[in-house]
A tleap script that builds the chain and sets N, CA, C and O, in Angstrom:
source leaprc.protein.ff14SB
mol = sequence {
  NMET ILE THR GLU ARG ILE TYR LEU ASN ASN
  PRO LEU LEU THR ASP LEU PRO TYR LEU GLU
  GLY GLU GLU LEU ILE PHE VAL ASN GLU ILE
  THR LYS ASP LEU SER TYR ASN GLU LEU GLU
  ASN PHE ALA ARG VAL TYR ASP GLU PHE ARG
  ARG SER TYR THR VAL MET ILE LEU LEU THR
  LEU LEU GLY PHE PHE GLY ILE ALA GLY ILE
  GLN ARG LEU TYR VAL GLY HIE LYS PHE LYS
  GLY ILE LEU TYR PHE ILE THR CYS GLY PHE
  LEU TYR ILE GLY THR ILE TYR ASP LEU PHE
  THR TYR LYS ARG ARG THR ASN GLU TYR ASN
  TYR GLN ALA ALA LEU ARG ALA ARG ASP VAL
  VAL THR HIE TYR ASP ASN CILE
}
set mol.1.N position { 20.929 -72.989 -17.429 }
set mol.1.CA position { 20.280 -72.256 -18.509 }
set mol.1.C position { 18.928 -71.749 -18.013 }
set mol.1.O position { 18.187 -72.488 -17.365 }
set mol.2.N position { 18.608 -70.501 -18.314 }
set mol.2.CA position { 17.388 -69.880 -17.799 }
set mol.2.C position { 16.119 -70.575 -18.296 }
set mol.2.O position { 15.155 -70.702 -17.541 }
set mol.3.N position { 16.103 -71.023 -19.542 }
set mol.3.CA position { 14.925 -71.683 -20.088 }
set mol.3.C position { 14.591 -72.947 -19.313 }
set mol.3.O position { 13.423 -73.198 -19.018 }
set mol.4.N position { 15.594 -73.744 -18.980 }
set mol.4.CA position { 15.345 -74.968 -18.227 }
set mol.4.C position { 14.793 -74.652 -16.851 }
set mol.4.O position { 13.898 -75.352 -16.377 }
set mol.5.N position { 15.297 -73.622 -16.197 }
set mol.5.CA position { 14.814 -73.229 -14.886 }
set mol.5.C position { 13.353 -72.804 -14.959 }
set mol.5.O position { 12.560 -73.173 -14.093 }
set mol.6.N position { 12.991 -72.042 -15.969 }
set mol.6.CA position { 11.612 -71.588 -16.118 }
set mol.6.C position { 10.693 -72.785 -16.342 }
set mol.6.O position { 9.618 -72.843 -15.744 }
set mol.7.N position { 11.078 -73.734 -17.178 }
set mol.7.CA position { 10.250 -74.912 -17.413 }
set mol.7.C position { 10.052 -75.716 -16.141 }
set mol.7.O position { 8.957 -76.217 -15.887 }
set mol.8.N position { 11.092 -75.844 -15.347 }
set mol.8.CA position { 10.976 -76.618 -14.118 }
set mol.8.C position { 10.056 -75.946 -13.111 }
set mol.8.O position { 9.401 -76.636 -12.330 }
set mol.9.N position { 9.988 -74.631 -13.106 }
set mol.9.CA position { 9.201 -73.907 -12.122 }
set mol.9.C position { 7.771 -73.632 -12.554 }
set mol.9.O position { 6.969 -73.203 -11.724 }
set mol.10.N position { 7.415 -73.855 -13.799 }
set mol.10.CA position { 6.095 -73.476 -14.271 }
set mol.10.C position { 5.487 -74.579 -15.133 }
set mol.10.O position { 5.872 -74.730 -16.293 }
set mol.11.N position { 4.539 -75.357 -14.586 }
set mol.11.CA position { 3.932 -76.444 -15.361 }
set mol.11.C position { 3.141 -75.952 -16.568 }
set mol.11.O position { 2.884 -76.724 -17.492 }
set mol.12.N position { 2.755 -74.687 -16.573 }
set mol.12.CA position { 2.025 -74.113 -17.698 }
set mol.12.C position { 2.782 -74.278 -19.005 }
set mol.12.O position { 2.180 -74.535 -20.048 }
set mol.13.N position { 4.085 -74.134 -18.952 }
set mol.13.CA position { 4.870 -74.094 -20.170 }
set mol.13.C position { 4.969 -75.445 -20.866 }
set mol.13.O position { 5.389 -75.512 -22.021 }
set mol.14.N position { 4.594 -76.513 -20.190 }
set mol.14.CA position { 4.508 -77.797 -20.887 }
set mol.14.C position { 3.286 -77.815 -21.797 }
set mol.14.O position { 3.249 -78.561 -22.775 }
set mol.15.N position { 2.268 -76.980 -21.472 }
set mol.15.CA position { 1.090 -76.853 -22.326 }
set mol.15.C position { 1.324 -75.908 -23.506 }
set mol.15.O position { 0.575 -75.931 -24.483 }
set mol.16.N position { 2.363 -75.082 -23.412 }
set mol.16.CA position { 2.700 -74.123 -24.464 }
set mol.16.C position { 4.162 -74.308 -24.857 }
set mol.16.O position { 4.974 -73.417 -24.611 }
set mol.17.N position { 4.522 -75.450 -25.467 }
set mol.17.CA position { 5.936 -75.755 -25.722 }
set mol.17.C position { 6.600 -74.863 -26.764 }
set mol.17.O position { 7.827 -74.849 -26.863 }
set mol.18.N position { 5.822 -74.121 -27.540 }
set mol.18.CA position { 6.388 -73.286 -28.592 }
set mol.18.C position { 6.889 -71.941 -28.066 }
set mol.18.O position { 7.458 -71.168 -28.836 }
set mol.19.N position { 6.697 -71.639 -26.790 }
set mol.19.CA position { 7.186 -70.381 -26.240 }
set mol.19.C position { 8.707 -70.396 -26.159 }
set mol.19.O position { 9.313 -71.403 -25.793 }
set mol.20.N position { 9.309 -69.271 -26.503 }
set mol.20.CA position { 10.771 -69.162 -26.446 }
set mol.20.C position { 11.170 -67.716 -26.233 }
set mol.20.O position { 10.375 -66.804 -26.455 }
set mol.21.N position { 12.390 -67.514 -25.806 }
set mol.21.CA position { 12.975 -66.182 -25.686 }
set mol.21.C position { 12.191 -65.240 -24.798 }
set mol.21.O position { 11.768 -65.601 -23.699 }
set mol.22.N position { 12.003 -64.014 -25.296 }
set mol.22.CA position { 11.311 -62.977 -24.542 }
set mol.22.C position { 9.900 -63.387 -24.162 }
set mol.22.O position { 9.444 -63.114 -23.052 }
set mol.23.N position { 9.211 -64.042 -25.085 }
set mol.23.CA position { 7.833 -64.452 -24.812 }
set mol.23.C position { 7.784 -65.419 -23.640 }
set mol.23.O position { 6.917 -65.300 -22.774 }
set mol.24.N position { 8.690 -66.361 -23.604 }
set mol.24.CA position { 8.769 -67.320 -22.507 }
set mol.24.C position { 8.996 -66.606 -21.179 }
set mol.24.O position { 8.376 -66.948 -20.172 }
set mol.25.N position { 9.874 -65.628 -21.178 }
set mol.25.CA position { 10.193 -64.907 -19.944 }
set mol.25.C position { 9.007 -64.094 -19.455 }
set mol.25.O position { 8.682 -64.143 -18.269 }
set mol.26.N position { 8.337 -63.331 -20.354 }
set mol.26.CA position { 7.237 -62.515 -19.847 }
set mol.26.C position { 6.019 -63.332 -19.481 }
set mol.26.O position { 5.289 -62.951 -18.566 }
set mol.27.N position { 5.767 -64.452 -20.166 }
set mol.27.CA position { 4.643 -65.309 -19.769 }
set mol.27.C position { 4.924 -65.913 -18.398 }
set mol.27.O position { 4.027 -65.979 -17.557 }
set mol.28.N position { 6.138 -66.347 -18.168 }
set mol.28.CA position { 6.497 -66.886 -16.850 }
set mol.28.C position { 6.341 -65.817 -15.773 }
set mol.28.O position { 5.844 -66.101 -14.683 }
set mol.29.N position { 6.759 -64.604 -16.072 }
set mol.29.CA position { 6.700 -63.517 -15.085 }
set mol.29.C position { 5.260 -63.161 -14.707 }
set mol.29.O position { 4.965 -62.985 -13.525 }
set mol.30.N position { 4.371 -63.055 -15.679 }
set mol.30.CA position { 3.004 -62.625 -15.348 }
set mol.30.C position { 2.139 -63.752 -14.807 }
set mol.30.O position { 1.055 -63.494 -14.284 }
set mol.31.N position { 2.592 -65.000 -14.921 }
set mol.31.CA position { 1.793 -66.119 -14.410 }
set mol.31.C position { 2.339 -66.711 -13.121 }
set mol.31.O position { 1.812 -67.715 -12.643 }
set mol.32.N position { 3.375 -66.124 -12.546 }
set mol.32.CA position { 4.014 -66.731 -11.384 }
set mol.32.C position { 3.099 -66.792 -10.160 }
set mol.32.O position { 3.310 -67.633 -9.287 }
set mol.33.N position { 2.093 -65.928 -10.076 }
set mol.33.CA position { 1.196 -65.913 -8.923 }
set mol.33.C position { -0.096 -66.690 -9.143 }
set mol.33.O position { -0.956 -66.704 -8.262 }
set mol.34.N position { -0.254 -67.334 -10.291 }
set mol.34.CA position { -1.489 -68.056 -10.585 }
set mol.34.C position { -1.448 -69.467 -10.010 }
set mol.34.O position { -0.387 -70.081 -9.904 }
set mol.35.N position { -2.625 -69.966 -9.639 }
set mol.35.CA position { -2.722 -71.349 -9.165 }
set mol.35.C position { -2.609 -72.302 -10.352 }
set mol.35.O position { -2.609 -71.878 -11.508 }
set mol.36.N position { -2.513 -73.595 -10.047 }
set mol.36.CA position { -2.372 -74.583 -11.119 }
set mol.36.C position { -3.582 -74.561 -12.051 }
set mol.36.O position { -3.410 -74.621 -13.268 }
set mol.37.N position { -4.804 -74.478 -11.510 }
set mol.37.CA position { -6.007 -74.419 -12.348 }
set mol.37.C position { -6.030 -73.153 -13.192 }
set mol.37.O position { -6.415 -73.184 -14.361 }
set mol.38.N position { -5.617 -72.040 -12.593 }
set mol.38.CA position { -5.559 -70.796 -13.351 }
set mol.38.C position { -4.514 -70.881 -14.460 }
set mol.38.O position { -4.710 -70.324 -15.540 }
set mol.39.N position { -3.407 -71.576 -14.202 }
set mol.39.CA position { -2.383 -71.756 -15.240 }
set mol.39.C position { -2.923 -72.558 -16.415 }
set mol.39.O position { -2.659 -72.230 -17.572 }
set mol.40.N position { -3.681 -73.614 -16.116 }
set mol.40.CA position { -4.267 -74.406 -17.202 }
set mol.40.C position { -5.243 -73.571 -18.019 }
set mol.40.O position { -5.246 -73.640 -19.248 }
set mol.41.N position { -6.074 -72.780 -17.336 }
set mol.41.CA position { -7.015 -71.904 -18.049 }
set mol.41.C position { -6.271 -70.826 -18.830 }
set mol.41.O position { -6.648 -70.489 -19.952 }
set mol.42.N position { -5.221 -70.293 -18.232 }
set mol.42.CA position { -4.409 -69.286 -18.920 }
set mol.42.C position { -3.843 -69.856 -20.218 }
set mol.42.O position { -3.867 -69.191 -21.253 }
set mol.43.N position { -3.336 -71.081 -20.161 }
set mol.43.CA position { -2.747 -71.704 -21.359 }
set mol.43.C position { -3.770 -71.786 -22.483 }
set mol.43.O position { -3.451 -71.503 -23.638 }
set mol.44.N position { -4.992 -72.170 -22.151 }
set mol.44.CA position { -6.039 -72.265 -23.191 }
set mol.44.C position { -6.381 -70.890 -23.758 }
set mol.44.O position { -6.472 -70.720 -24.974 }
set mol.45.N position { -6.569 -69.912 -22.876 }
set mol.45.CA position { -6.961 -68.574 -23.326 }
set mol.45.C position { -5.830 -67.915 -24.108 }
set mol.45.O position { -6.064 -67.338 -25.170 }
set mol.46.N position { -4.614 -67.998 -23.594 }
set mol.46.CA position { -3.470 -67.366 -24.264 }
set mol.46.C position { -3.222 -67.996 -25.629 }
set mol.46.O position { -2.869 -67.298 -26.579 }
set mol.47.N position { -3.399 -69.281 -25.729 }
set mol.47.CA position { -3.209 -69.957 -27.014 }
set mol.47.C position { -4.180 -69.414 -28.063 }
set mol.47.O position { -3.846 -69.355 -29.247 }
set mol.48.N position { -5.374 -69.019 -27.635 }
set mol.48.CA position { -6.345 -68.420 -28.561 }
set mol.48.C position { -5.966 -66.991 -28.942 }
set mol.48.O position { -6.200 -66.569 -30.075 }
set mol.49.N position { -5.381 -66.243 -28.001 }
set mol.49.CA position { -5.070 -64.834 -28.231 }
set mol.49.C position { -3.752 -64.597 -28.962 }
set mol.49.O position { -3.654 -63.646 -29.738 }
set mol.50.N position { -2.750 -65.418 -28.743 }
set mol.50.CA position { -1.391 -65.133 -29.208 }
set mol.50.C position { -1.259 -65.210 -30.725 }
set mol.50.O position { -2.077 -65.827 -31.407 }
set mol.51.N position { -0.224 -64.577 -31.229 }
set mol.51.CA position { 0.105 -64.583 -32.651 }
set mol.51.C position { 1.433 -65.296 -32.851 }
set mol.51.O position { 2.319 -65.240 -31.999 }
set mol.52.N position { 1.556 -65.966 -33.989 }
set mol.52.CA position { 2.729 -66.772 -34.309 }
set mol.52.C position { 3.751 -65.973 -35.114 }
set mol.52.O position { 3.391 -65.189 -35.992 }
set mol.53.N position { 5.035 -66.183 -34.799 }
set mol.53.CA position { 6.110 -65.556 -35.575 }
set mol.53.C position { 6.076 -66.024 -37.029 }
set mol.53.O position { 6.283 -65.232 -37.949 }
set mol.54.N position { 5.817 -67.296 -37.224 }
set mol.54.CA position { 5.817 -67.864 -38.579 }
set mol.54.C position { 4.737 -67.236 -39.442 }
set mol.54.O position { 4.993 -66.854 -40.584 }
set mol.55.N position { 3.540 -67.128 -38.904 }
set mol.55.CA position { 2.451 -66.510 -39.668 }
set mol.55.C position { 2.778 -65.045 -39.941 }
set mol.55.O position { 2.513 -64.543 -41.034 }
set mol.56.N position { 3.345 -64.364 -38.962 }
set mol.56.CA position { 3.694 -62.949 -39.130 }
set mol.56.C position { 4.701 -62.754 -40.264 }
set mol.56.O position { 4.534 -61.845 -41.077 }
set mol.57.N position { 5.732 -63.580 -40.334 }
set mol.57.CA position { 6.734 -63.413 -41.391 }
set mol.57.C position { 6.138 -63.766 -42.754 }
set mol.57.O position { 6.459 -63.125 -43.755 }
set mol.58.N position { 5.279 -64.776 -42.799 }
set mol.58.CA position { 4.635 -65.136 -44.070 }
set mol.58.C position { 3.722 -64.016 -44.562 }
set mol.58.O position { 3.702 -63.706 -45.754 }
set mol.59.N position { 2.972 -63.414 -43.654 }
set mol.59.CA position { 2.107 -62.295 -44.044 }
set mol.59.C position { 2.932 -61.091 -44.489 }
set mol.59.O position { 2.526 -60.362 -45.395 }
set mol.60.N position { 4.073 -60.880 -43.864 }
set mol.60.CA position { 4.959 -59.787 -44.275 }
set mol.60.C position { 5.477 -60.035 -45.685 }
set mol.60.O position { 5.525 -59.115 -46.503 }
set mol.61.N position { 5.860 -61.260 -45.969 }
set mol.61.CA position { 6.356 -61.599 -47.312 }
set mol.61.C position { 5.278 -61.421 -48.376 }
set mol.61.O position { 5.594 -61.115 -49.525 }
set mol.62.N position { 4.016 -61.607 -48.013 }
set mol.62.CA position { 2.929 -61.363 -48.959 }
set mol.62.C position { 2.909 -59.913 -49.433 }
set mol.62.O position { 2.402 -59.614 -50.514 }
set mol.63.N position { 3.462 -59.018 -48.623 }
set mol.63.CA position { 3.519 -57.608 -48.993 }
set mol.63.C position { 4.292 -57.351 -50.266 }
set mol.63.O position { 4.063 -56.342 -50.933 }
set mol.64.N position { 5.201 -58.239 -50.616 }
set mol.64.CA position { 5.969 -58.088 -51.850 }
set mol.64.C position { 5.208 -58.577 -53.079 }
set mol.64.O position { 5.669 -58.423 -54.210 }
set mol.65.N position { 4.037 -59.169 -52.843 }
set mol.65.CA position { 3.219 -59.667 -53.946 }
set mol.65.C position { 1.905 -58.900 -54.054 }
set mol.65.O position { 0.918 -59.413 -54.581 }
set mol.66.N position { 1.903 -57.672 -53.553 }
set mol.66.CA position { 0.742 -56.801 -53.715 }
set mol.66.C position { -0.282 -56.863 -52.609 }
set mol.66.O position { -1.310 -56.192 -52.702 }
set mol.67.N position { -0.051 -57.636 -51.570 }
set mol.67.CA position { -1.018 -57.743 -50.472 }
set mol.67.C position { -0.357 -57.213 -49.194 }
set mol.67.O position { -0.308 -57.905 -48.177 }
set mol.68.N position { 0.138 -56.010 -49.260 }
set mol.68.CA position { 0.837 -55.416 -48.115 }
set mol.68.C position { -0.160 -55.013 -47.039 }
set mol.68.O position { -1.305 -54.671 -47.335 }
set mol.69.N position { 0.281 -55.055 -45.798 }
set mol.69.CA position { -0.521 -54.578 -44.683 }
set mol.69.C position { -1.209 -55.643 -43.866 }
set mol.69.O position { -1.649 -55.377 -42.748 }
set mol.70.N position { -1.310 -56.841 -44.399 }
set mol.70.CA position { -1.993 -57.898 -43.658 }
set mol.70.C position { -1.244 -58.208 -42.367 }
set mol.70.O position { -1.865 -58.529 -41.353 }
set mol.71.N position { 0.078 -58.115 -42.395 }
set mol.71.CA position { 0.858 -58.371 -41.187 }
set mol.71.C position { 0.536 -57.351 -40.102 }
set mol.71.O position { 0.542 -57.689 -38.918 }
set mol.72.N position { 0.262 -56.134 -40.477 }
set mol.72.CA position { -0.105 -55.108 -39.496 }
set mol.72.C position { -1.498 -55.366 -38.933 }
set mol.72.O position { -1.729 -55.187 -37.737 }
set mol.73.N position { -2.417 -55.782 -39.783 }
set mol.73.CA position { -3.756 -56.123 -39.307 }
set mol.73.C position { -3.707 -57.316 -38.354 }
set mol.73.O position { -4.462 -57.369 -37.383 }
set mol.74.N position { -2.829 -58.261 -38.627 }
set mol.74.CA position { -2.669 -59.474 -37.824 }
set mol.74.C position { -2.302 -59.159 -36.375 }
set mol.74.O position { -2.704 -59.881 -35.462 }
set mol.75.N position { -1.540 -58.083 -36.161 }
set mol.75.CA position { -1.152 -57.712 -34.802 }
set mol.75.C position { -1.924 -56.493 -34.294 }
set mol.75.O position { -1.489 -55.831 -33.352 }
set mol.76.N position { -3.055 -56.201 -34.909 }
set mol.76.CA position { -3.966 -55.194 -34.384 }
set mol.76.C position { -3.718 -53.763 -34.798 }
set mol.76.O position { -4.350 -52.860 -34.250 }
set mol.77.N position { -2.825 -53.515 -35.744 }
set mol.77.CA position { -2.568 -52.153 -36.222 }
set mol.77.C position { -3.458 -51.874 -37.423 }
set mol.77.O position { -2.998 -51.924 -38.564 }
set mol.78.N position { -4.722 -51.584 -37.176 }
set mol.78.CA position { -5.708 -51.442 -38.262 }
set mol.78.C position { -5.390 -50.295 -39.207 }
set mol.78.O position { -5.403 -50.467 -40.426 }
set mol.79.N position { -5.104 -49.123 -38.645 }
set mol.79.CA position { -4.851 -47.959 -39.494 }
set mol.79.C position { -3.633 -48.179 -40.385 }
set mol.79.O position { -3.694 -47.943 -41.592 }
set mol.80.N position { -2.524 -48.630 -39.794 }
set mol.80.CA position { -1.314 -48.862 -40.592 }
set mol.80.C position { -1.512 -49.995 -41.589 }
set mol.80.O position { -0.951 -49.954 -42.684 }
set mol.81.N position { -2.295 -50.999 -41.234 }
set mol.81.CA position { -2.575 -52.092 -42.160 }
set mol.81.C position { -3.284 -51.600 -43.407 }
set mol.81.O position { -2.928 -51.975 -44.524 }
set mol.82.N position { -4.282 -50.765 -43.212 }
set mol.82.CA position { -5.021 -50.212 -44.356 }
set mol.82.C position { -4.125 -49.267 -45.158 }
set mol.82.O position { -4.144 -49.275 -46.389 }
set mol.83.N position { -3.343 -48.459 -44.449 }
set mol.83.CA position { -2.414 -47.541 -45.117 }
set mol.83.C position { -1.374 -48.308 -45.934 }
set mol.83.O position { -1.071 -47.922 -47.062 }
set mol.84.N position { -0.831 -49.379 -45.381 }
set mol.84.CA position { 0.119 -50.222 -46.116 }
set mol.84.C position { -0.544 -50.796 -47.363 }
set mol.84.O position { 0.066 -50.830 -48.432 }
set mol.85.N position { -1.781 -51.243 -47.232 }
set mol.85.CA position { -2.477 -51.841 -48.374 }
set mol.85.C position { -2.659 -50.822 -49.498 }
set mol.85.O position { -2.448 -51.136 -50.670 }
set mol.86.N position { -3.046 -49.625 -49.141 }
set mol.86.CA position { -3.287 -48.576 -50.140 }
set mol.86.C position { -1.988 -48.122 -50.807 }
set mol.86.O position { -1.984 -47.811 -51.998 }
set mol.87.N position { -0.893 -48.081 -50.057 }
set mol.87.CA position { 0.373 -47.534 -50.572 }
set mol.87.C position { 1.403 -48.610 -50.918 }
set mol.87.O position { 2.586 -48.304 -51.066 }
set mol.88.N position { 0.975 -49.846 -51.047 }
set mol.88.CA position { 1.897 -50.967 -51.307 }
set mol.88.C position { 3.014 -51.009 -50.263 }
set mol.88.O position { 4.195 -51.096 -50.599 }
set mol.89.N position { 2.624 -50.947 -49.017 }
set mol.89.CA position { 3.599 -51.023 -47.933 }
set mol.89.C position { 4.551 -49.852 -47.932 }
set mol.89.O position { 5.759 -50.008 -47.756 }
set mol.90.N position { 3.971 -48.638 -48.137 }
set mol.90.CA position { 4.783 -47.422 -48.274 }
set mol.90.C position { 5.872 -47.651 -49.320 }
set mol.90.O position { 7.057 -47.418 -49.080 }
set mol.91.N position { 5.427 -48.114 -50.486 }
set mol.91.CA position { 6.316 -48.399 -51.615 }
set mol.91.C position { 7.398 -49.422 -51.232 }
set mol.91.O position { 8.565 -49.289 -51.602 }
set mol.92.N position { 6.981 -50.422 -50.495 }
set mol.92.CA position { 7.803 -51.566 -50.058 }
set mol.92.C position { 8.789 -51.234 -48.947 }
set mol.92.O position { 9.352 -52.148 -48.344 }
set mol.93.N position { 9.014 -49.970 -48.660 }
set mol.93.CA position { 9.967 -49.619 -47.598 }
set mol.93.C position { 9.452 -50.096 -46.241 }
set mol.93.O position { 10.209 -50.662 -45.453 }
set mol.94.N position { 8.173 -49.869 -45.968 }
set mol.94.CA position { 7.577 -50.321 -44.718 }
set mol.94.C position { 7.566 -51.835 -44.604 }
set mol.94.O position { 7.765 -52.387 -43.522 }
set mol.95.N position { 7.333 -52.498 -45.717 }
set mol.95.CA position { 7.333 -53.959 -45.724 }
set mol.95.C position { 8.735 -54.499 -45.441 }
set mol.95.O position { 8.893 -55.471 -44.702 }
set mol.96.N position { 9.742 -53.873 -46.026 }
set mol.96.CA position { 11.129 -54.284 -45.748 }
set mol.96.C position { 11.456 -54.057 -44.272 }
set mol.96.O position { 12.086 -54.899 -43.633 }
set mol.97.N position { 11.029 -52.926 -43.742 }
set mol.97.CA position { 11.236 -52.640 -42.319 }
set mol.97.C position { 10.567 -53.718 -41.458 }
set mol.97.O position { 11.145 -54.180 -40.474 }
set mol.98.N position { 9.358 -54.110 -41.831 }
set mol.98.CA position { 8.639 -55.136 -41.065 }
set mol.98.C position { 9.335 -56.491 -41.112 }
set mol.98.O position { 9.187 -57.291 -40.188 }
set mol.99.N position { 10.092 -56.761 -42.176 }
set mol.99.CA position { 10.859 -58.012 -42.234 }
set mol.99.C position { 11.882 -58.088 -41.107 }
set mol.99.O position { 12.175 -59.169 -40.596 }
set mol.100.N position { 12.422 -56.940 -40.726 }
set mol.100.CA position { 13.435 -56.905 -39.680 }
set mol.100.C position { 12.855 -56.754 -38.272 }
set mol.100.O position { 13.548 -56.993 -37.282 }
set mol.101.N position { 11.581 -56.356 -38.186 }
set mol.101.CA position { 10.982 -56.099 -36.872 }
set mol.101.C position { 9.789 -56.993 -36.562 }
set mol.101.O position { 9.060 -56.728 -35.607 }
set mol.102.N position { 9.576 -58.037 -37.341 }
set mol.102.CA position { 8.384 -58.864 -37.146 }
set mol.102.C position { 8.339 -59.532 -35.771 }
set mol.102.O position { 7.265 -59.662 -35.185 }
set mol.103.N position { 9.500 -59.958 -35.249 }
set mol.103.CA position { 9.509 -60.603 -33.927 }
set mol.103.C position { 9.140 -59.610 -32.834 }
set mol.103.O position { 8.384 -59.944 -31.921 }
set mol.104.N position { 9.660 -58.404 -32.917 }
set mol.104.CA position { 9.337 -57.398 -31.911 }
set mol.104.C position { 7.848 -57.060 -31.941 }
set mol.104.O position { 7.217 -56.944 -30.890 }
set mol.105.N position { 7.288 -56.904 -33.128 }
set mol.105.CA position { 5.861 -56.586 -33.244 }
set mol.105.C position { 5.004 -57.728 -32.716 }
set mol.105.O position { 3.997 -57.499 -32.048 }
set mol.106.N position { 5.403 -58.941 -33.015 }
set mol.106.CA position { 4.668 -60.096 -32.531 }
set mol.106.C position { 4.770 -60.196 -31.012 }
set mol.106.O position { 3.777 -60.479 -30.344 }
set mol.107.N position { 5.959 -59.966 -30.464 }
set mol.107.CA position { 6.132 -59.989 -29.013 }
set mol.107.C position { 5.308 -58.905 -28.327 }
set mol.107.O position { 4.727 -59.153 -27.271 }
set mol.108.N position { 5.248 -57.716 -28.903 }
set mol.108.CA position { 4.437 -56.642 -28.325 }
set mol.108.C position { 2.967 -57.044 -28.275 }
set mol.108.O position { 2.289 -56.837 -27.269 }
set mol.109.N position { 2.487 -57.617 -29.368 }
set mol.109.CA position { 1.093 -58.076 -29.394 }
set mol.109.C position { 0.882 -59.194 -28.378 }
set mol.109.O position { -0.098 -59.186 -27.633 }
set mol.110.N position { 1.800 -60.151 -28.350 }
set mol.110.CA position { 1.651 -61.295 -27.447 }
set mol.110.C position { 1.743 -60.893 -25.984 }
set mol.110.O position { 1.102 -61.510 -25.132 }
set mol.111.N position { 2.523 -59.875 -25.682 }
set mol.111.CA position { 2.589 -59.386 -24.307 }
set mol.111.C position { 1.214 -58.870 -23.875 }
set mol.111.O position { 0.734 -59.198 -22.790 }
set mol.112.N position { 0.591 -58.067 -24.727 }
set mol.112.CA position { -0.751 -57.566 -24.420 }
set mol.112.C position { -1.764 -58.710 -24.358 }
set mol.112.O position { -2.671 -58.700 -23.526 }
set mol.113.N position { -1.604 -59.684 -25.234 }
set mol.113.CA position { -2.502 -60.847 -25.224 }
set mol.113.C position { -2.348 -61.642 -23.933 }
set mol.113.O position { -3.335 -62.134 -23.386 }
set mol.114.N position { -1.126 -61.768 -23.446 }
set mol.114.CA position { -0.886 -62.490 -22.190 }
set mol.114.C position { -1.523 -61.751 -21.017 }
set mol.114.O position { -2.098 -62.378 -20.128 }
set mol.115.N position { -1.425 -60.438 -21.012 }
set mol.115.CA position { -2.068 -59.664 -19.948 }
set mol.115.C position { -3.582 -59.810 -20.003 }
set mol.115.O position { -4.232 -59.953 -18.967 }
set mol.116.N position { -4.148 -59.774 -21.217 }
set mol.116.CA position { -5.595 -59.976 -21.362 }
set mol.116.C position { -6.001 -61.367 -20.905 }
set mol.116.O position { -7.016 -61.533 -20.228 }
set mol.117.N position { -5.209 -62.365 -21.274 }
set mol.117.CA position { -5.514 -63.744 -20.887 }
set mol.117.C position { -5.463 -63.897 -19.367 }
set mol.117.O position { -6.320 -64.557 -18.780 }
set mol.118.N position { -4.463 -63.288 -18.733 }
set mol.118.CA position { -4.372 -63.347 -17.268 }
set mol.118.C position { -5.578 -62.673 -16.632 }
set mol.118.O position { -6.128 -63.185 -15.657 }
set mol.119.N position { -6.000 -61.522 -17.176 }
set mol.119.CA position { -7.166 -60.826 -16.640 }
set mol.119.C position { -8.436 -61.663 -16.804 }
set mol.119.O position { -9.262 -61.733 -15.894 }
set mol.120.N position { -8.583 -62.289 -17.957 }
set mol.120.CA position { -9.751 -63.141 -18.193 }
set mol.120.C position { -9.783 -64.275 -17.191 }
set mol.120.O position { -10.828 -64.556 -16.604 }
set mol.121.N position { -8.648 -64.932 -16.986 }
set mol.121.CA position { -8.568 -66.081 -16.082 }
set mol.121.C position { -8.833 -65.658 -14.637 }
set mol.121.O position { -9.607 -66.308 -13.934 }
set mol.122.N position { -8.197 -64.575 -14.191 }
set mol.122.CA position { -8.365 -64.174 -12.797 }
set mol.122.C position { -9.772 -63.636 -12.520 }
set mol.122.O position { -10.311 -63.871 -11.438 }
set mol.123.N position { -10.372 -62.925 -13.468 }
set mol.123.CA position { -11.731 -62.448 -13.262 }
set mol.123.C position { -12.745 -63.576 -13.353 }
set mol.123.O position { -13.738 -63.582 -12.625 }
set mol.124.N position { -12.502 -64.521 -14.235 }
set mol.124.CA position { -13.419 -65.659 -14.384 }
set mol.124.C position { -13.407 -66.523 -13.129 }
set mol.124.O position { -14.463 -66.972 -12.683 }
set mol.125.N position { -12.243 -66.760 -12.558 }
set mol.125.CA position { -12.143 -67.590 -11.358 }
set mol.125.C position { -12.725 -66.898 -10.128 }
set mol.125.O position { -13.119 -67.566 -9.172 }
set mol.126.N position { -12.783 -65.567 -10.142 }
set mol.126.CA position { -13.315 -64.835 -8.982 }
set mol.126.C position { -14.820 -64.644 -9.035 }
set mol.126.O position { -15.404 -64.144 -8.073 }
set mol.127.N position { -15.459 -65.021 -10.119 }
set mol.127.CA position { -16.908 -64.853 -10.251 }
set mol.127.C position { -17.639 -65.989 -9.566 }
set mol.127.O position { -18.869 -66.022 -9.570 }
savepdb mol mol.pdb
quit
């Protein structure tokens, strides 16, 4: 199984046990060249930057109770978040769409967060 192989090859993932699926694969891929100390620092930084699937789905569900758009703000889509809030999630159609795409949106944000975390760790260690 690919997940077991990734865990065996990367001690970082014991510090981030909640990683799964696509997120697990891309975090493993971008951290494969880091030293053990850099991996530990990466785990701390990435844990601060990443967004949770559970929080994302809960914020999306809030859109049905008049607080639409918070899920978009949560993953950095400021303009769409404000637009959703003003239009009740594009009359709930956008909110329904987000129910089906919340994992993809969270993964997109987390991918960028992982790249930022790697950059922070590698630049910090080189100073």
